[in-house]
C-alpha positions as CSV (number, residue, x, y, z in Angstrom):
1,M,0.0,0.0,0.0
2,K,2.8,2.4,0.9
3,A,4.6,1.6,-2.4
4,L,1.4,2.5,-4.3
5,V,1.1,5.8,-2.4
6,D,4.7,6.6,-3.1
7,T,4.2,5.8,-6.8
8,R,1.2,8.2,-7.0
9,I,3.1,11.0,-5.3
10,L,6.0,10.5,-7.7
11,Q,3.6,10.6,-10.7
12,R,1.9,13.8,-9.5
13,E,5.3,15.5,-8.9
14,Y,6.4,14.3,-12.3
15,L,3.3,15.6,-14.0
16,L,3.7,19.0,-12.1
17,A,7.4,19.2,-13.3
18,I,6.4,18.4,-16.8
19,S,3.6,20.9,-16.8
20,R,6.0,23.7,-15.7
21,A,8.3,22.7,-18.5
22,L,5.5,22.8,-21.0
23,T,4.3,26.2,-20.1
24,A,7.9,27.6,-20.2
25,E,8.9,26.2,-23.6
26,L,7.8,28.0,-26.8
27,D,10.0,26.3,-29.3
28,L,7.9,23.7,-31.0
29,H,10.7,21.3,-31.8
30,D,12.0,21.3,-28.2
31,L,8.5,21.2,-26.8
32,L,7.6,18.0,-28.7
33,R,10.8,16.4,-27.6
34,I,10.0,17.2,-23.9
35,I,6.4,16.0,-24.3
36,L,7.3,12.7,-25.9
37,R,10.1,11.8,-23.5
38,A,7.9,12.6,-20.5
39,A,5.0,10.5,-21.9
40,V,7.3,7.5,-22.5
41,E,9.0,7.8,-19.1
42,L,5.7,8.5,-17.3
43,V,4.4,5.0,-18.0
44,S,7.8,3.2,-18.2
45,G,7.6,2.7,-22.0
46,R,10.4,2.0,-24.4
47,A,9.8,4.3,-27.3
48,G,7.3,6.9,-28.6
49,M,6.2,9.1,-31.5
50,I,4.1,12.2,-31.9
51,A,2.1,12.9,-35.1
52,L,0.7,16.4,-35.6
53,V,-2.2,17.4,-37.7
54,E,-1.2,19.7,-40.5
55,P,-3.5,22.7,-40.3
56,D,-4.0,23.2,-44.0
57,S,-4.5,19.7,-45.2
58,E,-5.8,17.9,-42.0
59,T,-3.3,15.1,-42.6
60,F,-0.8,13.8,-40.0
61,R,2.9,14.0,-40.1
62,V,5.5,12.5,-37.8
63,A,6.8,15.5,-35.9
64,A,8.9,13.8,-33.1
65,V,10.3,10.4,-32.2
66,Y,11.9,8.9,-29.0
67,G,13.8,5.6,-28.8
68,I,13.4,5.1,-32.6
69,P,16.5,5.3,-34.8
70,P,16.1,8.1,-37.5
71,H,16.6,5.6,-40.4
72,L,13.6,3.6,-39.2
73,V,11.1,6.4,-38.7
74,D,9.6,5.8,-42.2
75,H,8.6,2.3,-41.1
76,F,6.1,3.7,-38.6
77,A,4.1,5.6,-41.2
78,P,1.4,2.8,-41.3
79,L,0.5,3.7,-37.7
80,V,-0.3,7.3,-38.7
81,H,-2.1,6.8,-42.0
82,G,-5.3,4.9,-42.5
83,L,-6.1,4.7,-38.7
84,P,-8.1,7.8,-37.9
85,Y,-8.8,8.7,-34.3
86,E,-12.4,8.8,-33.2
87,E,-13.5,9.7,-29.7
88,G,-14.9,6.7,-27.8
89,T,-13.8,4.0,-30.4
90,E,-10.1,3.9,-29.5
91,N,-10.3,0.5,-27.8
92,E,-11.5,-0.9,-31.1
93,A,-8.5,0.6,-32.9
94,I,-5.9,-0.7,-30.5
95,P,-5.8,-4.3,-31.8
96,E,-5.2,-3.1,-35.4
97,I,-2.5,-0.7,-34.1
98,T,-0.9,-3.5,-32.1
99,R,-0.9,-5.8,-35.2
100,R,0.7,-3.1,-37.4
101,L,3.2,-2.3,-34.7
102,K,4.3,-6.0,-34.5
103,E,4.7,-6.1,-38.3
104,I,6.7,-2.9,-38.1
105,A,8.8,-4.1,-35.2
106,R,9.6,-7.4,-37.1
107,K,10.8,-5.6,-40.1
108,A,12.8,-3.0,-38.1
109,D,14.0,-5.6,-35.6
110,M,13.0,-3.5,-32.6
111,G,11.0,-6.0,-30.5
112,L,8.1,-3.6,-29.8
113,T,4.9,-5.5,-28.7
114,Q,2.4,-3.0,-27.3
115,A,1.1,0.5,-28.2
116,L,-1.0,3.2,-26.6
117,R,-2.4,6.1,-28.7
118,L,-3.8,9.2,-27.1
119,P,-5.2,12.4,-28.7
120,M,-3.8,15.8,-27.9
121,T,-6.9,18.0,-28.1
122,S,-7.5,21.7,-27.3
123,G,-11.3,22.3,-26.9
124,N,-12.8,20.4,-29.8
125,Q,-9.7,20.7,-32.0
126,L,-7.5,17.7,-32.5
127,I,-3.9,18.9,-32.4
128,G,-2.1,15.5,-32.7
129,L,-1.6,12.0,-31.5
130,I,0.9,10.6,-28.9
131,Y,2.0,7.0,-29.4
132,V,3.9,5.2,-26.6
133,F,5.4,1.7,-27.3
134,Q,6.3,-1.1,-25.0
135,S,8.7,-4.0,-25.7
136,G,9.2,-7.7,-24.8
137,N,7.1,-9.2,-22.1
138,Y,6.6,-5.8,-20.3
139,Y,3.1,-4.4,-19.9
140,F,1.7,-0.9,-19.4
141,V,0.4,-0.2,-15.9
142,E,-3.4,-0.4,-15.6
143,D,-4.0,3.3,-15.4
144,A,-1.3,4.2,-18.0
145,A,-4.0,5.5,-20.4
146,R,-5.6,7.7,-17.8
147,L,-2.2,9.2,-16.7
148,L,-1.3,9.9,-20.4
149,R,-4.8,11.4,-21.1
150,S,-4.4,14.0,-18.4
151,F,-0.9,14.7,-19.6
152,A,-1.9,14.8,-23.3
153,E,-4.5,17.6,-22.6
154,Q,-1.8,19.8,-21.1
155,A,0.5,18.9,-23.9
156,A,-2.1,19.9,-26.5
157,I,-2.4,23.3,-24.9
158,A,1.4,23.7,-24.9
159,V,1.7,22.7,-28.6
160,R,-1.1,25.1,-29.6
161,N,0.6,27.9,-27.7
162,A,4.0,27.0,-29.3
163,R,2.4,27.0,-32.7
164,L,0.8,30.4,-32.1
165,Y,4.1,31.8,-30.9
166,Q,5.8,30.3,-34.0
167,Q,3.2,32.0,-36.2
168,V,3.6,35.3,-34.5
169,H,7.4,35.0,-34.7
170,Q,7.3,34.1,-38.4
171,E,4.9,37.0,-39.0
172,K,7.2,39.3,-37.1
173,Q,10.1,38.1,-39.2
174,R,8.1,38.6,-42.4
175,L,7.1,42.1,-41.5
176,Y,10.7,42.9,-40.5
177,A,12.0,41.6,-43.8
178,I,9.4,43.7,-45.6
179,L,10.5,46.8,-43.7
180,E,14.1,46.1,-44.3
181,Q,13.7,45.5,-48.1
182,S,11.3,48.3,-48.7
183,A,12.5,50.8,-51.3
184,D,11.1,53.6,-49.1
185,G,12.6,54.6,-45.8
186,V,10.6,53.4,-42.8
187,M,11.0,54.7,-39.2
188,I,9.0,53.8,-36.1
189,L,8.9,56.1,-33.1
190,D,7.5,55.6,-29.6
191,P,5.2,58.3,-28.1
192,S,8.2,60.1,-26.7
193,L,9.6,60.3,-30.3
194,R,12.5,57.9,-29.7
195,I,13.4,55.8,-32.6
196,K,12.5,52.1,-32.4
197,V,12.9,51.0,-36.0
198,F,15.2,52.5,-38.8
199,N,15.3,50.4,-42.0
200,K,18.1,49.9,-44.5
201,S,16.7,52.3,-47.1
202,L,16.5,55.1,-44.6
203,S,20.1,54.4,-43.5
204,Q,21.2,54.7,-47.2
205,M,19.3,58.0,-47.6
206,T,20.5,59.7,-44.4
207,G,23.9,58.1,-43.9
208,W,23.0,57.1,-40.3
209,N,23.7,53.5,-39.2
210,A,20.5,51.9,-37.8
211,T,22.3,50.6,-34.7
212,D,23.5,54.1,-33.9
213,V,20.1,55.8,-34.1
214,I,17.9,53.3,-32.2
215,G,16.9,55.0,-28.9
216,Q,17.8,58.5,-30.2
217,T,15.2,61.1,-30.5
218,H,13.6,62.0,-33.8
219,H,15.1,65.6,-33.7
220,D,18.6,64.2,-33.2
221,V,18.4,62.4,-36.5
222,I,15.9,64.3,-38.6
223,N,17.2,67.7,-37.9
224,W,15.9,69.9,-40.7
225,V,18.0,72.6,-42.3
226,T,14.9,73.9,-44.0
227,V,11.3,72.9,-43.8
228,R,9.1,73.4,-47.0
229,T,5.8,72.5,-45.3
230,D,3.9,74.6,-42.8
231,S,5.3,72.7,-39.8
232,D,7.4,69.7,-38.8
233,L,6.5,66.7,-36.5
234,E,7.5,68.5,-33.3
235,D,5.4,71.5,-34.1
236,A,2.4,69.3,-35.0
237,I,2.6,67.5,-31.6
238,A,3.0,70.8,-29.8
239,N,-0.3,71.8,-31.4
240,G,-2.1,68.7,-30.2
241,W,-1.5,66.2,-32.9
242,P,-2.9,63.5,-33.2
243,L,-6.4,64.6,-32.3
244,P,-9.1,61.9,-32.1
245,G,-9.7,60.7,-35.6
246,A,-6.7,62.7,-36.9
247,T,-5.1,61.4,-40.0
248,Q,-1.4,61.4,-41.0
249,I,0.7,64.5,-41.5
250,Y,3.2,65.2,-44.2
251,V,6.5,67.1,-43.7
252,E,9.0,68.0,-46.4
253,G,12.3,69.6,-46.2
254,D,16.1,69.5,-46.5
255,L,18.7,68.1,-44.1
256,Q,22.4,67.4,-44.1
257,R,23.5,63.9,-44.9
258,F,25.4,62.3,-42.0
259,T,28.5,60.5,-43.2
260,D,31.3,60.4,-40.6
261,Q,30.4,58.0,-37.8
262,E,33.7,58.6,-35.9
263,S,33.7,62.4,-35.7
264,Q,29.9,62.5,-35.7
265,S,30.0,65.1,-38.4
266,K,27.8,65.9,-41.4
267,T,28.9,66.8,-44.9
268,G,27.6,69.9,-46.8
269,Q,25.5,67.6,-49.0
270,L,21.8,68.4,-48.6
271,I,19.2,65.7,-49.2
272,S,15.5,66.5,-49.7
273,L,13.1,64.2,-47.8
274,G,9.3,63.9,-47.7
275,I,8.0,62.1,-44.6
276,T,4.5,60.9,-43.9
277,Y,3.8,60.4,-40.2
278,A,0.9,58.1,-39.3
279,P,-0.2,57.6,-35.6
280,L,-1.0,54.1,-34.2
281,V,-3.5,54.3,-31.3
282,D,-4.9,51.8,-28.9
283,E,-8.6,51.1,-27.9
284,N,-8.4,54.2,-25.6
285,D,-7.3,56.5,-28.4
286,Q,-3.8,56.7,-26.8
287,M,-0.9,56.9,-29.3
288,T,1.4,53.9,-29.0
289,D,3.7,54.4,-32.0
290,I,4.3,56.7,-35.0
291,I,5.0,55.1,-38.4
292,A,7.1,57.3,-40.6
293,N,7.3,56.6,-44.3
294,V,10.2,58.5,-45.9
295,R,10.8,59.3,-49.6
296,D,14.0,60.7,-51.0
297,L,13.1,63.7,-53.1
298,T,16.7,64.8,-53.8
299,R,16.7,63.7,-57.5
300,Y,13.2,65.1,-57.9
301,R,14.4,68.5,-56.6
302,E,17.4,68.4,-58.8
303,E,15.2,67.6,-61.8
304,E,12.9,70.4,-60.8
305,Q,15.8,72.9,-60.6
306,L,17.1,71.6,-63.9
307,Q,13.7,72.2,-65.5
308,K,13.6,75.7,-64.2
309,T,17.1,76.3,-65.5
310,F,16.1,74.8,-68.8
311,I,13.0,77.0,-69.2
312,S,15.1,80.0,-68.4
313,V,18.0,79.1,-70.8
314,V,15.7,77.9,-73.6
315,S,13.7,81.1,-73.4
316,H,16.9,83.1,-73.7
317,E,18.3,80.9,-76.5
318,L,15.0,81.1,-78.5
319,K,14.7,84.8,-77.9
320,T,18.1,85.7,-79.3
321,P,17.8,84.3,-82.8
322,V,14.2,85.4,-83.1
323,S,15.1,88.9,-82.1
324,I,18.0,89.1,-84.6
325,I,15.8,87.7,-87.4
326,K,13.0,90.1,-86.6
327,G,15.5,93.0,-86.4
328,Y,17.1,92.3,-89.8
329,A,13.8,91.5,-91.5
330,G,12.3,94.7,-90.2
331,T,15.3,96.7,-91.3
332,L,15.2,95.3,-94.8
333,R,11.5,96.2,-95.1
334,R,12.0,99.9,-94.5
335,Q,10.4,101.9,-97.3
336,D,12.7,104.8,-96.9
337,A,15.9,102.9,-97.5
338,N,17.5,101.8,-100.7
339,W,19.8,98.9,-99.7
340,S,22.7,97.9,-101.8
341,P,23.0,94.3,-103.0
342,E,26.0,93.8,-100.6
343,V,24.0,94.9,-97.6
344,L,21.0,92.8,-98.7
345,D,23.2,89.7,-99.2
346,E,24.9,90.2,-95.8
347,S,21.6,90.7,-94.0
348,L,20.0,87.7,-95.6
349,A,23.0,85.6,-94.6
350,V,22.6,86.7,-91.0
351,I,18.9,85.8,-91.1
352,E,19.7,82.4,-92.7
353,E,22.5,81.7,-90.1
354,E,20.1,82.6,-87.1
355,A,17.4,80.5,-88.7
356,D,19.8,77.5,-88.8
357,H,20.7,78.2,-85.2
358,L,17.0,78.2,-84.3
359,T,16.5,75.0,-86.2
360,A,19.4,73.3,-84.5
361,L,18.0,74.3,-81.1
362,I,14.6,72.9,-81.9
363,D,16.2,69.7,-83.2
364,N,18.0,69.2,-79.9
365,L,14.7,69.7,-78.0
366,L,13.0,67.2,-80.3
367,E,15.9,64.7,-79.8
368,A,15.6,65.0,-76.1
369,S,11.9,64.4,-76.3
370,R,12.4,61.3,-78.4
371,L,14.9,60.0,-75.9
372,Q,12.4,60.6,-73.1
373,A,9.7,58.8,-75.1
374,G,12.0,55.9,-76.1
375,T,11.6,56.5,-79.8
376,F,15.3,57.4,-80.5
377,N,16.5,55.5,-83.6
378,L,19.6,55.4,-85.8
379,E,19.9,55.4,-89.5
380,I,22.9,53.1,-90.0
381,S,25.2,53.7,-93.0
382,E,27.6,51.1,-94.3
383,E,30.7,53.2,-94.0
384,V,31.3,56.3,-91.9
385,L,34.7,58.0,-92.1
386,L,35.3,59.6,-88.7
387,P,38.5,61.4,-89.7
388,K,36.6,63.1,-92.6
389,I,33.8,64.2,-90.3
390,A,36.4,65.6,-87.8
391,A,38.1,67.5,-90.6
392,D,34.8,69.0,-91.9
393,V,33.7,70.1,-88.4
394,V,37.1,71.6,-87.6
395,R,37.1,73.5,-90.9
396,K,33.6,74.9,-90.1
397,F,34.5,76.0,-86.6
398,G,37.9,77.3,-87.7
399,S,36.3,79.7,-90.1
400,Q,34.1,81.0,-87.3
401,V,36.6,81.6,-84.5
402,Q,40.0,83.4,-84.6
403,D,41.6,82.7,-81.2
404,H,41.8,78.9,-81.2
405,T,44.2,76.6,-83.0
406,F,42.8,73.2,-84.2
407,I,45.0,70.1,-84.5
408,L,43.8,66.9,-86.3
409,D,45.7,63.7,-85.4
410,F,44.3,60.5,-87.0
411,P,46.4,57.5,-88.1
412,A,46.4,56.8,-91.9
413,D,44.9,53.4,-91.3
414,F,41.9,54.6,-89.3
415,P,39.0,52.4,-90.5
416,A,35.5,53.2,-91.5
417,V,32.8,52.3,-89.0
418,M,29.1,51.4,-89.2
419,G,27.0,54.2,-87.9
420,D,24.5,57.0,-88.3
421,E,26.6,59.7,-90.1
422,R,24.2,62.5,-89.3
423,R,24.2,61.8,-85.6
424,L,27.9,61.3,-85.4
425,I,28.4,64.7,-87.0
426,Q,26.2,66.0,-84.2
427,V,28.5,64.3,-81.7
428,F,31.6,66.1,-83.2
429,N,29.8,69.4,-83.4
430,N,28.8,69.2,-79.7
431,L,32.2,68.2,-78.4
432,V,34.2,70.8,-80.5
433,S,31.6,73.5,-79.7
434,N,32.0,72.8,-76.0
435,A,35.8,72.8,-76.3
436,I,35.6,76.3,-77.8
437,K,33.0,77.6,-75.3
438,Y,34.9,76.5,-72.2
439,S,38.4,77.6,-73.5
440,P,38.6,81.3,-72.9
441,G,41.3,83.2,-74.8
442,K,43.7,81.4,-77.1
443,G,44.3,77.7,-76.9
444,E,44.7,74.5,-78.8
445,I,41.9,72.1,-79.5
446,T,43.1,68.6,-80.5
447,V,40.8,66.1,-82.3
448,S,42.6,62.7,-82.4
449,G,41.8,59.1,-83.1
450,D,43.2,55.7,-82.1
451,V,42.6,52.2,-83.5
452,H,42.2,49.1,-81.3
453,S,41.5,45.5,-82.1
454,D,37.7,45.7,-81.6
455,Y,36.9,49.4,-81.5
456,V,38.1,52.9,-82.4
457,T,38.4,55.9,-80.1
458,V,38.1,59.6,-80.8
459,S,39.2,62.3,-78.4
460,V,38.6,66.1,-78.2
461,A,41.0,67.8,-75.9
462,D,40.9,71.5,-74.9
463,E,43.0,73.8,-72.7
464,G,40.0,75.3,-71.0
465,I,38.7,75.7,-67.4
466,G,38.3,72.0,-66.6
467,I,35.5,70.4,-64.7
468,P,35.2,70.7,-60.9
469,D,34.9,67.5,-59.0
470,H,31.5,68.4,-57.5
471,E,30.2,68.9,-61.0
472,K,31.5,65.7,-62.7
473,Y,28.5,63.5,-61.9
474,R,26.1,66.0,-63.7
475,I,28.0,66.4,-67.0
476,F,25.9,64.0,-69.0
477,Q,22.6,64.9,-67.4
478,K,20.0,66.7,-69.5
479,F,19.7,70.5,-69.0
480,S,23.0,70.4,-67.0
481,R,25.6,73.1,-67.4
482,L,28.7,74.0,-65.3
483,D,27.9,76.6,-62.7
484,N,30.6,79.3,-63.1
485,A,31.0,82.8,-64.4
486,L,32.2,81.6,-67.8
487,S,29.3,79.2,-68.4
488,R,26.8,81.9,-67.5
489,K,28.2,84.0,-70.3
490,T,28.1,81.2,-72.9
491,E,25.1,80.1,-74.8
492,G,23.6,76.6,-74.5
493,T,20.6,74.6,-73.3
494,G,22.6,71.9,-71.4
495,L,21.4,69.2,-73.9
496,G,24.6,68.8,-76.0
497,L,26.4,66.2,-73.9
498,F,23.2,64.5,-72.9
499,L,22.4,63.8,-76.6
500,T,26.0,63.0,-77.3
501,K,26.1,60.3,-74.7
502,A,22.8,58.9,-76.0
503,I,24.1,58.8,-79.6
504,I,27.3,57.0,-78.7
505,E,25.6,54.5,-76.5
506,A,23.1,53.8,-79.3
507,H,26.1,52.8,-81.4
508,D,27.1,50.3,-78.6
509,G,29.9,52.6,-77.6
510,R,30.7,54.6,-74.5
511,I,31.9,58.1,-73.7
512,W,34.0,59.5,-70.8
513,F,36.1,62.5,-69.9
514,S,39.3,63.1,-67.9
515,A,41.5,66.0,-66.9
516,N,44.6,66.7,-69.0
517,E,47.8,65.6,-67.4
518,G,50.3,68.4,-66.7
519,K,48.2,71.1,-68.2
520,P,44.8,72.7,-67.9
521,G,41.7,71.5,-69.8
522,T,39.6,68.4,-70.3
523,T,39.6,65.5,-72.8
524,F,36.4,63.9,-73.9
525,T,36.8,60.5,-75.5
526,F,34.3,58.1,-77.1
527,S,34.6,54.6,-78.4
528,I,32.7,52.9,-81.2
529,P,32.9,49.2,-82.2
530,R,34.7,48.6,-85.5
531,D,32.0,46.1,-86.7
């Protein structure tokens, strides 16, 4: 009698210890291992197995084994499939389970002779099945099924909690991955405006490392140099935002990009950001978080500024030839003047020249429009002689300017290439014209060529003012012009190099520039395949 009491006490203590372990463990794999080992040891079994119901298909899969070698697990599949569990009919299924177990044990050479199967249920939902196996001449104790049934109910709750935790954890990881991979910057603030989340895109925009800003205040990181909207986040909160039912707010402005982590300094580079702040509130309308969606508007602002510059420059460029044409035409129409043939010829030549200038300007605008629309095409000729084009262009400009010396340097064996001759003439015109514009005073302009195995190169070198480092990235952008006193005095729409690059790349070539070694000026070089 005393031994029986001691056994009951041990069983209760064991169940209590197992229950504590089950409620503390949230990793499903480790939890199933604890459950199965406890179930087998609780009734002095030899091996065991847990089959869980797959939520989507309502089929069973073996999720954990104990006392069964891994290479023999597949042998136990007949115990899981084709023997559904039904409440109240388990005693009828045990003989068939036992028969199948003995057949499995014979093939696997494991000596298992008995089986218990108990459901893990939570409410009316079947979570899975616990199998406990006995071997040899050993038998389960009489109340083994009752002991395991009580244990299985607790195990089912623990498995369900672990699954819920697993789902929440996976969802959290998925949302974190979405935030990290988002092309937009994302920042999450707590009610005191301290940063909780700072994603990769926002780090790239601002230069701040995410690990360095977590815990900092919003103002420490988003410290506006200028604000383009009526107020910023701090002003909105000071004015009572978010009010009940209030929607998001939008703030736009410029701030300095943070780059030097060691000295905690910022560069002079300004970035333009647009930030939409959306409050998250609980059931009591208390704000719990602020979600900030950040867009980098720097390129948009640059394009906007370029468009303004373009409109201003084009207006001036169009106005000049139109004014000259109108002036000469008006002069020639005067009834009180008797113009000599020489004056008429000279005046008409000026009108024709300015009309050509106007046509070239309009053509450039149309070409830029075609590039934007994706309808830019080439008219390929079988043979284009680049040295001849260079000579023609140099002759034309040489007759128009007096202060520059032109040098042509092409090897005698320079080959003909396949290309659009009209557009390649445009390339030479643009490069030589720029060399003249940005070379004040007297200087040499050298147009040279080199032959390589698969391609040819052409270079146009000047002795001009050069290109500042901070301007180099803009050289081939549309509507882009150097910002200096000389460029402000020279004519141009900022489309020449933009179109030149497009033409060369349409020929499967490339174009680049470099500073001259040992002397002032810049050399522009382009390459075109020989075939």
